[in-house]
C-alpha positions as CSV (number, residue, x, y, z in Angstrom):
1,M,-13.9,255.0,282.5
2,H,-13.2,258.3,280.8
3,D,-13.8,261.9,281.8
4,D,-17.3,261.8,280.4
5,A,-18.3,258.7,282.4
6,P,-21.5,259.2,284.4
7,G,-21.2,260.2,288.0
8,L,-24.0,260.8,290.6
9,D,-26.3,262.6,288.3
10,G,-25.0,261.7,284.8
11,A,-21.7,263.5,285.2
12,P,-18.5,262.8,287.1
13,C,-17.9,264.5,290.4
14,L,-14.7,266.4,289.7
15,N,-12.5,267.6,292.5
16,S,-9.5,269.2,290.7
17,R,-6.9,270.7,293.1
18,P,-4.0,271.4,290.8
19,N,-0.5,271.0,292.0
20,P,0.7,274.5,292.6
21,H,3.8,273.7,290.6
22,L,1.8,272.4,287.6
23,P,0.1,274.5,284.9
24,A,-3.7,274.6,285.4
25,A,-5.7,272.9,282.7
26,P,-7.6,275.5,280.7
27,D,-10.8,273.4,280.6
28,A,-10.7,272.0,284.2
29,A,-13.9,271.9,286.1
30,P,-14.3,274.3,289.1
31,S,-12.6,273.1,292.3
32,N,-15.8,273.4,294.2
33,A,-17.6,270.8,292.2
34,P,-20.0,268.6,294.3
35,N,-18.5,265.7,296.3
36,A,-20.9,263.0,297.4
37,A,-18.6,260.9,299.6
38,P,-19.6,260.2,303.2
39,Q,-19.1,263.1,305.5
40,A,-16.6,263.1,308.4
41,T,-17.9,262.8,311.9
42,P,-16.9,265.5,314.5
43,N,-14.4,263.0,315.9
44,A,-12.8,262.2,312.6
45,A,-10.8,265.4,312.3
46,P,-8.1,265.1,309.6
47,N,-4.5,264.9,310.5
48,P,-3.3,268.5,310.4
49,L,0.0,267.4,308.8
50,A,-1.9,265.7,305.9
51,T,-3.7,267.5,303.1
52,E,-7.3,267.8,302.3
53,G,-9.6,265.0,301.0
54,Q,-12.2,262.6,302.1
55,P,-12.8,261.9,305.8
56,G,-11.0,258.6,305.7
57,A,-13.5,257.0,308.1
58,I,-17.2,256.6,308.5
59,E,-19.6,255.7,311.3
60,L,-21.4,252.4,311.3
61,R,-23.8,250.8,313.7
62,V,-22.3,247.6,315.1
63,H,-23.1,244.9,317.6
64,R,-20.3,244.2,320.1
65,H,-20.3,240.8,321.7
66,R,-18.5,240.6,325.0
67,G,-18.9,238.1,327.8
68,G,-22.2,236.8,326.4
69,A,-23.7,240.3,326.3
70,V,-24.5,242.1,323.1
71,E,-24.2,245.9,322.9
72,T,-25.4,248.0,319.9
73,L,-23.3,251.1,319.3
74,T,-21.7,253.2,316.6
75,D,-18.1,252.6,315.6
76,H,-15.7,254.1,313.0
77,V,-14.4,252.1,310.1
78,G,-11.6,253.2,307.8
79,Q,-12.5,253.8,304.2
80,E,-11.1,251.6,301.5
81,W,-11.8,252.5,297.9
82,P,-10.6,251.3,294.5
83,V,-8.6,254.2,293.0
84,A,-7.7,254.1,289.3
85,L,-4.5,255.9,288.3
86,V,-5.0,257.0,284.7
87,F,-2.0,258.3,282.7
88,N,-2.7,260.2,279.5
89,G,-6.2,258.6,279.3
90,I,-5.0,255.0,279.8
91,S,-5.7,253.3,283.1
92,H,-2.4,251.9,284.5
93,A,-3.3,250.7,288.0
94,V,-6.2,250.2,290.3
95,M,-5.0,250.5,293.9
96,M,-7.1,249.9,297.1
97,C,-6.5,252.8,299.4
98,T,-8.1,255.3,301.8
99,P,-9.6,258.1,299.6
100,R,-7.7,261.0,301.1
101,D,-4.7,262.9,299.7
102,L,-5.2,261.3,296.3
103,E,-3.2,264.0,294.4
104,A,-0.2,263.4,296.7
105,F,-0.7,259.6,296.3
106,A,-0.7,259.8,292.5
107,V,2.4,262.0,292.4
108,G,4.2,259.7,294.9
109,F,3.2,256.6,293.0
110,A,4.3,258.0,289.7
111,I,7.7,259.0,291.2
112,S,8.3,256.0,293.4
113,E,7.4,253.5,290.6
114,G,9.6,255.2,288.1
115,I,6.8,256.3,285.8
116,V,8.1,259.9,285.9
117,A,11.5,261.1,286.9
118,R,10.5,264.4,288.4
119,N,7.5,266.5,289.3
120,A,7.9,268.6,286.2
121,D,7.1,265.5,284.1
122,I,3.5,265.7,285.5
123,Q,1.6,268.4,283.6
124,D,-1.8,268.2,285.1
125,I,-3.8,266.2,287.7
126,E,-7.6,265.8,288.1
127,V,-9.4,263.7,290.7
128,F,-12.8,262.3,290.0
129,W,-15.0,260.9,292.8
130,Y,-17.8,258.4,292.2
131,A,-19.8,257.8,295.3
132,K,-23.6,257.7,295.9
133,P,-24.8,258.0,299.5
134,D,-27.3,255.3,300.6
135,S,-26.5,253.2,297.6
136,D,-25.1,249.7,297.2
137,A,-22.9,250.9,294.4
138,L,-19.2,250.6,295.1
139,P,-17.6,254.0,295.7
140,H,-14.5,254.6,293.8
141,A,-12.2,257.4,292.5
142,E,-10.0,258.1,289.5
143,V,-6.9,260.2,289.3
144,H,-6.1,261.4,285.8
145,L,-2.5,262.5,285.3
146,T,-1.2,264.1,282.1
147,V,2.5,263.3,281.8
148,V,5.1,264.3,279.3
149,Q,5.2,262.3,276.1
150,Q,8.6,260.6,276.8
151,A,7.4,259.3,280.2
152,F,4.2,258.0,278.6
153,V,6.1,256.2,275.9
154,E,8.3,254.6,278.4
155,L,5.3,253.6,280.6
156,K,3.7,251.9,277.6
157,E,6.9,250.0,276.9
158,K,7.2,248.6,280.4
159,R,3.6,248.7,281.4
160,R,2.4,246.2,284.0
161,A,-1.1,245.5,284.9
162,L,-1.3,246.1,288.6
163,A,-4.1,244.5,290.5
164,G,-3.6,246.7,293.6
165,R,-4.2,245.3,297.0
166,S,-3.6,247.1,300.3
167,G,-1.1,244.6,301.5
168,C,0.9,244.1,298.2
169,G,3.1,246.4,296.3
170,V,4.1,244.2,293.3
171,C,0.9,242.5,292.4
172,G,0.5,242.0,288.7
173,I,4.2,241.7,287.8
174,E,4.3,239.3,284.9
175,S,7.6,237.6,285.7
176,I,10.4,237.7,288.2
177,D,12.6,239.3,285.5
178,L,10.5,242.4,285.7
179,L,11.1,242.8,289.5
180,D,13.3,245.8,290.1
181,L,16.0,244.7,292.6
182,E,18.6,247.3,291.7
183,P,17.8,250.4,293.7
184,E,19.3,253.8,293.2
185,I,22.2,254.6,295.4
186,V,21.2,257.0,298.1
187,P,23.7,260.0,298.2
188,D,25.7,260.4,301.3
189,T,24.8,264.0,302.3
190,G,26.0,263.7,305.8
191,F,22.5,263.7,307.2
192,L,23.0,260.6,309.2
193,T,25.9,262.2,311.0
194,R,23.7,265.1,312.0
195,L,20.9,262.8,313.3
196,A,20.2,263.5,317.0
197,P,20.9,260.5,319.3
198,D,17.2,260.6,320.4
199,A,15.7,261.3,317.0
200,I,14.2,257.8,316.6
201,A,12.8,257.8,320.1
202,R,11.2,261.2,319.6
203,A,9.6,260.1,316.3
204,A,8.3,256.9,318.0
205,R,6.9,259.0,320.8
206,E,5.2,261.6,318.6
207,L,3.8,259.4,315.8
208,P,0.6,258.5,317.7
209,Q,-0.3,262.2,317.9
210,H,-0.5,262.3,314.1
211,Q,-2.6,259.1,313.6
212,A,-6.1,260.6,314.0
213,L,-7.7,257.9,311.7
214,T,-5.8,255.1,313.3
215,K,-6.9,256.2,316.8
216,L,-10.5,256.4,315.5
217,T,-10.5,253.1,313.6
218,G,-7.6,251.0,314.8
219,G,-6.8,249.9,311.3
220,L,-4.6,252.2,309.3
221,H,-0.9,252.6,308.6
222,A,1.0,255.8,308.9
223,A,4.1,257.3,307.1
224,A,5.8,260.3,308.7
225,W,8.5,262.7,307.5
226,C,11.0,263.6,310.3
227,D,13.8,266.1,310.6
228,A,17.2,265.4,312.1
229,N,15.8,265.9,315.6
230,G,13.0,263.4,315.1
231,A,10.3,266.1,314.9
232,I,7.4,264.9,312.6
233,L,6.9,267.5,309.8
234,R,4.4,265.5,307.7
235,A,2.3,262.4,308.3
236,F,-0.2,260.5,306.1
237,E,-2.5,257.6,306.9
238,D,-3.9,254.8,304.6
239,V,-5.2,251.3,304.8
240,G,-2.1,250.3,302.8
241,R,1.4,251.0,304.1
242,H,2.7,251.5,300.5
243,N,0.0,254.0,299.8
244,A,0.8,255.9,303.0
245,L,4.4,256.2,301.9
246,D,3.4,257.2,298.3
247,K,1.3,260.0,299.8
248,L,4.2,261.2,301.9
249,I,6.6,261.0,299.0
250,G,4.1,262.8,296.7
251,Q,3.6,265.6,299.1
252,L,7.3,266.1,299.6
253,V,7.8,266.2,295.8
254,I,4.9,268.7,295.4
255,E,6.4,270.9,298.1
256,R,9.9,270.5,296.5
257,A,11.2,269.4,299.9
258,D,14.8,268.1,300.1
259,T,14.2,264.3,300.5
260,Q,17.8,263.8,301.4
261,Q,17.5,265.9,304.6
262,G,15.1,263.8,306.7
263,F,13.9,260.3,307.4
264,V,10.8,258.3,307.1
265,F,9.1,256.7,310.1
266,L,6.6,254.0,309.3
267,S,4.0,252.3,311.6
268,S,4.4,249.1,309.6
269,R,6.9,246.4,309.0
270,A,9.8,247.1,306.5
271,S,9.2,245.4,303.2
272,Y,11.2,245.4,300.0
273,E,8.8,247.8,298.2
274,L,8.9,250.4,301.0
275,V,12.7,250.5,301.0
276,R,12.8,250.6,297.2
277,K,10.4,253.6,297.1
278,A,12.4,255.5,299.6
279,A,15.7,254.8,297.9
280,R,14.3,256.1,294.5
281,V,13.9,259.6,296.0
282,G,17.1,259.6,297.9
283,I,15.7,259.2,301.5
284,P,18.7,258.3,303.7
285,M,16.9,256.4,306.4
286,V,13.7,254.4,306.9
287,A,12.6,253.6,310.5
288,T,9.8,251.1,311.1
289,I,7.9,250.0,314.2
290,S,7.7,246.4,313.1
291,A,10.1,243.8,311.6
292,P,12.0,244.0,308.3
293,S,12.1,241.3,305.7
294,T,15.4,239.8,304.4
295,L,14.9,241.4,301.0
296,A,14.2,244.8,302.6
297,I,17.6,244.6,304.4
298,A,19.3,243.5,301.2
299,I,17.8,246.3,299.1
300,A,18.7,248.8,301.9
301,K,22.3,247.6,301.8
302,R,22.5,247.9,298.1
303,A,21.1,251.4,298.2
304,G,23.2,252.5,301.1
305,L,20.0,253.5,303.0
306,R,20.0,253.1,306.7
307,L,17.2,250.7,307.9
308,V,16.2,250.5,311.5
309,S,13.3,248.5,312.8
310,F,11.4,247.6,316.0
311,C,11.6,251.3,316.8
312,R,10.4,252.3,320.2
313,E,11.1,255.1,322.7
314,S,13.4,252.6,324.5
315,G,15.4,251.5,321.5
316,Y,15.6,250.0,318.0
317,V,17.5,247.5,315.9
318,D,20.0,248.7,313.3
319,Y,20.9,246.4,310.4
320,D,24.1,248.3,309.4
321,T,22.9,248.9,305.9
322,A,24.0,252.6,305.5
323,Q,27.0,253.5,303.3
324,N,28.7,254.9,306.4
325,A,27.1,252.5,308.9
326,V,29.0,252.3,312.2
327,P,27.7,249.6,314.6
328,G,26.4,251.2,317.8
329,A,26.1,254.7,316.3
330,N,23.0,256.7,316.7
């Protein structure tokens, strides 16, 4: 589908919110173009630490069966849309994600997947929404990125056809040989030595306060950016844990934040892909609520990234993967 593909009324619904660090496209459509996605309900207030976008959840009438009784009521369900990532006019991936924060998602995906090396390699971003209320047509979105020619040439050379699914981060890889198991080494900036003893406990305690959609639907993942004291500075939610992390990474890159001076706290398990993405941008620590995989631990150790899991206010498990890991420290 190209920019002239039909939208709701024969034209695409364009919502172009250019990255403030990117040059504006001279022929971009106005940022107040119509958006026909479902509206948020009063209880679906967006996470104040996330950016603007779709509501992320809609209200549906449901029938609840309990103890032989049936109750009809309204409930909230998290949105899951196909989102195509289009680089220089060519569709590279279709990911299933919550249609919020799509610019941050696209930037984070491009960086964490190695498509571009830096924010400056992305020259322009446009988001197109295709949704028709009260229609059986599948709502979807496209994010069009214009990247520098060198990045596009390299992308075409190593292009993989991703069939994105919310629970999988390497779908579509054509062979095991293409699987990237050599992460970048995370620089030792001394951040881990400055980490407060109760930083992980604080992040675990505060994360639910930043999971508005999860509280509403019970079905989304969260990725949060925390400082050395464990205070949550940014948080993003998505049906896919990889997507939530990409949104977080993208926003940090857009804001030109120092990714070596903080840590990521995830509401999910620790998988290889999550650790790999974090290492690519130099994040020194990943903390997760659920269990890690063996490959996640191995990749964290290769990268020198500290991985801690089963994180609660009362404690956590450290896998001694950091470059300067000291058993029992922090």
